[in-house]
C-alpha positions in Angstrom: 20.8 -38.9 -63.1 20.5 -40.7 -66.4 17.0 -40.8 -67.8 15.4 -42.9 -70.6 15.4 -41.3 -74.0 11.7 -40.7 -74.2 8.5 -40.7 -72.2 7.4 -43.9 -74.1 10.6 -45.7 -73.1 10.1 -44.7 -69.5 6.5 -45.9 -69.6 7.4 -49.3 -71.0 10.5 -49.8 -68.8 10.2 -48.6 -65.3 6.7 -49.7 -64.3 6.4 -48.6 -60.7 7.4 -50.4 -57.3 7.3 -53.3 -54.7 8.0 -56.4 -52.8 9.0 -59.4 -51.7 10.3 -61.3 -49.4 13.2 -60.5 -47.1 12.3 -63.0 -44.5 14.5 -63.8 -41.7 15.8 -67.2 -42.8 19.5 -67.9 -43.3 19.7 -68.2 -47.1 23.1 -67.8 -48.6 26.2 -65.7 -48.6 25.5 -62.1 -49.4 25.5 -61.5 -53.2 25.7 -57.9 -54.4 24.2 -57.3 -57.9 25.2 -53.9 -59.4 23.0 -52.3 -62.1 25.4 -52.5 -65.1 25.0 -51.2 -68.7 22.0 -52.7 -70.4 23.2 -54.5 -73.5 21.0 -55.1 -76.6 21.5 -58.8 -76.3 20.0 -58.7 -72.7 23.1 -60.2 -71.2 23.1 -60.4 -67.4 24.7 -57.7 -65.4 28.0 -58.6 -63.8 27.1 -60.6 -60.6 29.2 -61.5 -57.7 28.4 -65.1 -56.6 29.6 -67.3 -53.8 29.6 -70.6 -55.8 29.8 -72.7 -52.6 26.2 -71.7 -51.9 24.5 -70.8 -55.2 25.8 -71.7 -58.6 26.4 -69.0 -61.3 23.6 -70.6 -63.4 21.1 -70.0 -60.6 22.0 -66.3 -60.6 22.3 -66.0 -64.3 19.8 -63.4 -65.6 18.8 -64.8 -68.9 16.3 -62.7 -70.8 13.6 -60.3 -69.8 10.8 -62.5 -71.1 8.2 -63.5 -68.6 8.5 -67.1 -67.3 6.5 -69.5 -69.4 4.8 -70.9 -66.3 2.9 -68.3 -64.3 0.5 -70.7 -62.6 -0.9 -69.0 -59.6 -0.5 -70.5 -56.2 -3.7 -72.4 -55.4 -4.5 -71.2 -51.9 -7.1 -73.9 -51.2 -8.0 -72.6 -47.8 -9.9 -69.8 -49.6 -12.8 -72.2 -49.4 -13.1 -71.6 -45.7 -16.0 -69.3 -44.7 -17.0 -68.2 -41.2 -20.4 -69.6 -41.8 -19.2 -73.0 -42.9 -20.4 -75.8 -40.6 -17.7 -77.5 -38.5 -17.9 -80.9 -40.2 -17.7 -79.5 -43.7 -14.9 -77.1 -42.6 -12.4 -79.6 -41.1 -12.6 -82.4 -43.6 -11.6 -80.4 -46.7 -8.8 -78.8 -44.7 -7.3 -82.1 -43.6 -7.6 -83.7 -47.1 -6.3 -80.7 -49.0 -3.5 -79.6 -46.7 -0.7 -81.7 -48.3 -1.6 -80.6 -51.8 -1.8 -77.0 -50.7 1.6 -77.1 -49.2 3.0 -78.7 -52.3 1.5 -76.2 -54.8 2.3 -73.2 -52.6 6.1 -73.9 -52.7 6.5 -75.8 -55.9 7.9 -72.8 -57.8 10.3 -71.7 -55.1 14.0 -72.1 -55.6 14.6 -73.6 -52.2 11.1 -74.8 -51.2 10.8 -72.2 -48.5 9.5 -69.0 -50.3 5.8 -68.6 -51.2 6.4 -65.9 -53.9 8.5 -66.1 -57.0 6.9 -65.0 -60.3 3.2 -66.1 -60.0 2.2 -62.5 -59.3 3.3 -61.1 -62.7 0.1 -62.3 -64.5 -2.0 -60.2 -62.0 -0.4 -57.1 -63.4 -2.0 -57.6 -66.8 -4.3 -54.7 -67.6 -8.0 -55.3 -68.4 -8.4 -55.9 -72.2 -4.7 -56.7 -72.8 -4.2 -59.9 -74.9 -2.5 -62.9 -73.3 0.4 -62.4 -75.7 1.3 -59.0 -74.3 3.6 -59.1 -71.3 2.5 -56.9 -68.3 4.4 -53.7 -68.1 4.7 -53.9 -64.3 5.5 -56.7 -61.9 4.0 -55.4 -58.6 3.7 -57.8 -55.7 1.7 -56.4 -52.8 -1.9 -56.4 -51.6 -2.7 -53.0 -52.9 -4.5 -49.8 -51.8 -7.9 -50.1 -53.5 -9.5 -46.8 -52.5 -9.8 -45.3 -56.0 -9.1 -48.2 -58.4 -10.1 -51.8 -59.3 -6.9 -52.5 -61.3 -4.2 -54.5 -59.5 -1.1 -52.6 -60.7 -2.7 -49.3 -59.9 -3.7 -50.4 -56.4 -0.1 -51.8 -55.8 1.5 -48.6 -56.9 -0.9 -46.6 -54.7 0.1 -48.6 -51.7 3.8 -48.0 -52.5 3.1 -44.2 -52.8 1.3 -44.3 -49.5 4.2 -46.0 -47.8 6.8 -43.7 -49.3 4.8 -40.6 -48.2 5.4 -41.8 -44.6 9.1 -42.5 -45.0 10.4 -38.9 -44.7 12.7 -39.3 -47.7 15.5 -36.8 -47.6 17.0 -34.9 -50.6 20.1 -36.8 -51.8 19.5 -39.2 -48.9 20.2 -42.9 -48.4 17.3 -45.3 -48.6 17.1 -49.0 -47.9 14.3 -50.9 -49.6 13.6 -54.2 -47.9 11.9 -57.0 -49.8 11.6 -55.2 -53.1 10.5 -58.2 -55.2 11.4 -57.7 -58.9 12.2 -54.1 -58.5 9.1 -51.9 -59.1 9.6 -50.0 -55.8 13.2 -49.3 -56.7 12.1 -48.1 -60.2 9.5 -45.9 -58.6 12.1 -44.2 -56.4 14.5 -43.7 -59.4 11.8 -42.6 -61.9 12.4 -39.0 -63.3 8.7 -38.4 -62.7 8.9 -39.5 -59.0 7.3 -37.0 -56.6 9.9 -37.8 -54.0 13.3 -36.2 -53.4 16.1 -37.7 -55.5 18.1 -40.2 -53.5 21.9 -40.2 -53.6 22.1 -43.9 -52.8 19.5 -46.7 -52.8 20.1 -50.3 -51.5 17.6 -53.0 -52.2 17.6 -56.3 -50.3 15.7 -59.5 -51.0 16.1 -63.1 -50.0 15.0 -64.5 -53.4 17.8 -64.8 -56.0 15.2 -64.8 -58.8 13.9 -61.5 -57.6 17.4 -60.0 -57.2 18.5 -60.9 -60.7 15.3 -59.8 -62.3 15.4 -56.4 -60.5 19.0 -56.0 -61.7 18.0 -56.5 -65.3 15.0 -54.2 -65.1 17.1 -51.4 -63.5 19.9 -51.8 -66.0 17.4 -51.5 -68.8 16.3 -48.1 -67.6 19.6 -46.8 -66.3 22.3 -48.2 -68.6 25.3 -46.2 -67.7 27.7 -47.0 -64.9 27.6 -45.0 -61.7 24.0 -45.3 -60.9 23.8 -45.4 -57.1 21.7 -48.5 -56.7 22.8 -51.8 -55.2 20.8 -55.0 -55.0 21.8 -57.5 -52.3 20.4 -61.0 -52.1 20.2 -61.7 -48.4 17.7 -62.1 -45.6 16.1 -59.0 -44.2 17.4 -59.9 -40.7 21.1 -59.9 -40.2 22.3 -63.3 -39.0 25.9 -62.7 -38.2 29.2 -62.1 -39.9 30.0 -63.8 -43.2 33.4 -65.2 -44.2 33.0 -64.1 -47.8 34.5 -61.0 -49.3 31.2 -59.6 -50.6 29.5 -56.5 -49.4 28.2 -56.5 -45.9 24.6 -56.9 -45.0 23.1 -53.3 -44.7 22.1 -54.1 -41.1 25.5 -55.4 -40.1 26.6 -53.3 -37.1 30.3 -54.0 -37.8 32.2 -50.8 -38.6 29.1 -48.5 -38.2 30.4 -46.6 -35.2 31.3 -43.0 -35.0 30.8 -40.3 -37.7 32.1 -42.5 -40.5 29.8 -45.3 -39.6 26.9 -42.9 -39.3 27.4 -42.0 -43.0 26.9 -45.6 -44.0 23.5 -45.7 -42.4 20.2 -44.7 -44.0 17.9 -41.8 -43.7 14.9 -44.0 -44.6 14.2 -47.7 -44.4 11.1 -48.9 -46.2 9.5 -52.3 -46.4 6.3 -52.9 -48.6 4.1 -55.7 -47.5 6.7 -58.2 -46.2 7.5 -57.5 -42.5 5.0 -60.1 -41.2 7.2 -62.8 -42.9 10.3 -61.8 -41.0 11.8 -64.1 -38.4 11.3 -62.0 -36.5 9.8 -58.6 -37.1 10.9 -57.5 -33.6 14.6 -58.5 -34.3 14.4 -56.7 -37.7 13.1 -53.5 -36.0 15.8 -53.7 -33.4 18.5 -54.0 -36.1 17.1 -51.2 -38.1 17.1 -48.9 -35.1 20.6 -49.9 -34.0 22.5 -50.4 -37.3 20.3 -49.2 -40.1 19.0 -45.7 -39.4 20.9 -42.5 -39.0 19.9 -40.4 -36.0 16.5 -38.8 -36.9 16.0 -41.4 -39.7 12.6 -43.0 -40.3 11.4 -46.6 -40.8 8.2 -47.1 -42.6 6.5 -50.4 -43.5 3.2 -52.0 -44.2 2.1 -55.0 -42.1 -0.5 -57.4 -41.1 -1.5 -57.6 -37.4 -4.1 -59.2 -35.2 -7.6 -57.7 -35.1 -8.0 -58.8 -31.5 -7.3 -56.5 -28.5 -4.5 -57.5 -26.1 -5.4 -59.0 -22.8 -5.1 -56.9 -19.7 -1.8 -58.6 -18.9 -0.2 -57.6 -22.2 -1.7 -54.2 -22.5 0.8 -51.3 -22.3 0.3 -47.8 -21.0 3.5 -46.5 -22.6 3.1 -43.2 -24.4 4.8 -42.5 -27.7 2.7 -44.3 -30.2 -0.5 -43.4 -32.0 -3.1 -45.7 -33.6 -5.1 -44.1 -36.4 -8.3 -46.1 -37.1 -9.6 -46.6 -40.6 -11.7 -43.7 -41.7 -14.2 -46.1 -43.3 -14.4 -48.6 -40.5 -18.0 -49.7 -39.9 -19.3 -49.9 -36.4 -18.9 -53.6 -35.6 -19.8 -53.6 -31.9 -22.7 -55.9 -32.7 -20.7 -58.2 -34.9 -19.8 -61.6 -33.7 -16.2 -62.2 -32.7 -14.3 -64.7 -34.8 -14.8 -68.2 -33.4 -12.1 -70.1 -31.5 -12.0 -72.5 -34.5 -11.2 -69.7 -36.9 -8.4 -68.5 -34.6 -7.1 -72.0 -34.3 -7.1 -72.5 -38.1 -5.3 -69.2 -38.5 -2.5 -69.9 -36.0 -2.0 -73.6 -36.7 -2.6 -74.0 -40.4 -2.9 -70.7 -42.4 0.1 -68.8 -40.9 2.6 -71.7 -41.1 1.4 -72.4 -44.7 2.0 -68.8 -45.7 5.4 -68.7 -43.9 4.2 -66.1 -41.4 5.5 -66.6 -37.8 2.5 -66.5 -35.4 4.6 -64.3 -33.1 4.4 -61.5 -35.7 0.6 -61.4 -35.6 0.1 -59.2 -32.6 -2.5 -56.5 -31.8 -1.8 -53.0 -33.1 -1.2 -51.6 -29.6 1.3 -54.4 -28.8 3.4 -53.5 -31.9 3.3 -49.8 -31.0 4.4 -50.5 -27.4 7.2 -52.8 -28.5 8.6 -50.2 -30.9 8.6 -47.5 -28.1 10.3 -50.0 -25.8 13.0 -50.5 -28.5 13.6 -46.8 -28.6 11.6 -45.4 -31.5 9.9 -42.1 -31.3 6.7 -40.7 -33.0 5.5 -44.2 -33.7 2.3 -44.2 -35.7 0.1 -47.1 -36.8 -2.5 -46.4 -39.4 -5.3 -49.0 -40.0 -6.1 -49.1 -43.7 -7.8 -52.6 -43.7 -10.9 -51.4 -45.5 -8.9 -50.0 -48.3 -6.9 -53.1 -48.8 -8.5 -56.5 -48.0 -12.0 -55.9 -49.6 -10.6 -54.6 -52.8 -8.1 -57.4 -53.1 -10.7 -60.0 -52.4 -13.0 -58.6 -55.1 -10.1 -58.5 -57.6 -9.0 -62.0 -57.0 -12.6 -63.3 -56.8 -13.1 -62.0 -60.4 -10.1 -63.9 -61.8 -10.6 -66.8 -64.3 -8.2 -69.0 -62.4 -9.7 -71.1 -59.7 -6.7 -70.8 -57.5 -6.8 -67.0 -57.4 -10.6 -67.1 -56.8 -9.9 -69.3 -53.8 -7.3 -66.9 -52.5 -9.9 -64.1 -52.8 -12.2 -66.2 -50.6 -9.4 -66.6 -48.1 -8.7 -62.9 -47.9 -12.4 -62.2 -47.4 -12.5 -64.8 -44.6 -9.6 -63.5 -42.6 -10.9 -59.9 -43.0 -14.4 -60.7 -41.8 -16.2 -60.2 -45.1 -16.8 -57.0 -47.1 -19.6 -55.7 -44.9 -17.1 -54.5 -42.2 -17.5 -57.3 -39.8 -14.9 -58.3 -37.3 -12.2 -60.2 -38.9 -9.0 -62.0 -37.8 -6.4 -59.6 -39.3 -5.8 -55.9 -39.9 -3.6 -54.2 -42.5 -1.6 -51.2 -41.3 1.0 -48.7 -42.3 3.6 -48.2 -39.6 6.3 -45.6 -39.1 8.7 -44.7 -36.4 11.7 -42.4 -36.0 15.1 -42.9 -34.5 15.8 -40.3 -31.8 18.6 -37.8 -32.4 21.3 -38.5 -29.9 20.7 -42.3 -30.0 18.2 -44.5 -28.1 16.1 -42.9 -25.5 16.8 -43.6 -21.8 
């Protein structure tokens, strides 16, 4: 594997790992972006483009400079608090909803994605001048157990996920919704604690993220032959394409028999994006059937409902384990979220953030559905207290009003920092494909 010339070059270039979004929306013909030699002029890597869907200029890489506009998304619903009186709660929501929707999607290439480059500014280290570009471009909610710095928390969450992915020496790994490439860079880093991967495929539905990740990878690994592919496509396979480009990694066509098994992956990882997929259930089914080799592992972080399933939806199936957070406070005396809070979550907040409400299920419901699909050794680990409170504090300390409001929103849906009962839980999920195929 080609390595940067020095530790200093590695430190400045590779940065660390994650996300975003590979939602299940039909976007465009598959575009494969290969990491090509990095030229001093910062010319874009060679890119295959179906011009009937996206113009070459849209996929042109340009330079590595950070976009001039990094205005954060003003999540105005962060003003909502569980203690807010009803009359003061509903009026601002009704008045601000149109503006919130506009600002949320204004920087998206197609008006449907809530993340592009606004997150880069959050990676700036404390004390760094505004003129200095952040060295990392992480995009996830972070694991804040031992840090108060955004980039460190995001990298810690990526490490936590990869530690659950059962990466194999010289294995094949699919990284779903990798954002601008930090998770890919983490996997390829010479100092990575994980086994070297023979082949890595990244997939994202955002052309902006795909081309930026390609440039960053080419900067670190300039020679041809590096076994990384970046595909701009939805996380969920939507059917055969008529183009001549590389197939979707979850396309079942031609993946039968021993030769087809070799095209599959030992590990499939998804950092902080699965709740956006349309739908997560469909994605998990495709990963099991067409993505994983026998004995392979899927690992992803997710946001689920904090409520318990009703008796009619409860499952007695064995095969999954729920690990509660080690720092969860006893909340038996805490008030349950009000019906109004649940209504706002389902009818306003989730649609605004492009999260299908069908994905927000109780932890046990997700475990049972994965077992029903055919996964073995399903494990769901609740790490809410190491994620939401730290993120809320970080965003609440930002200078920008929009990020402070987002911090209020995170605090609201998590039930506050005192361990109260909230609306949502943050989890790490893993499951294994049985050897010999799906269980009977």
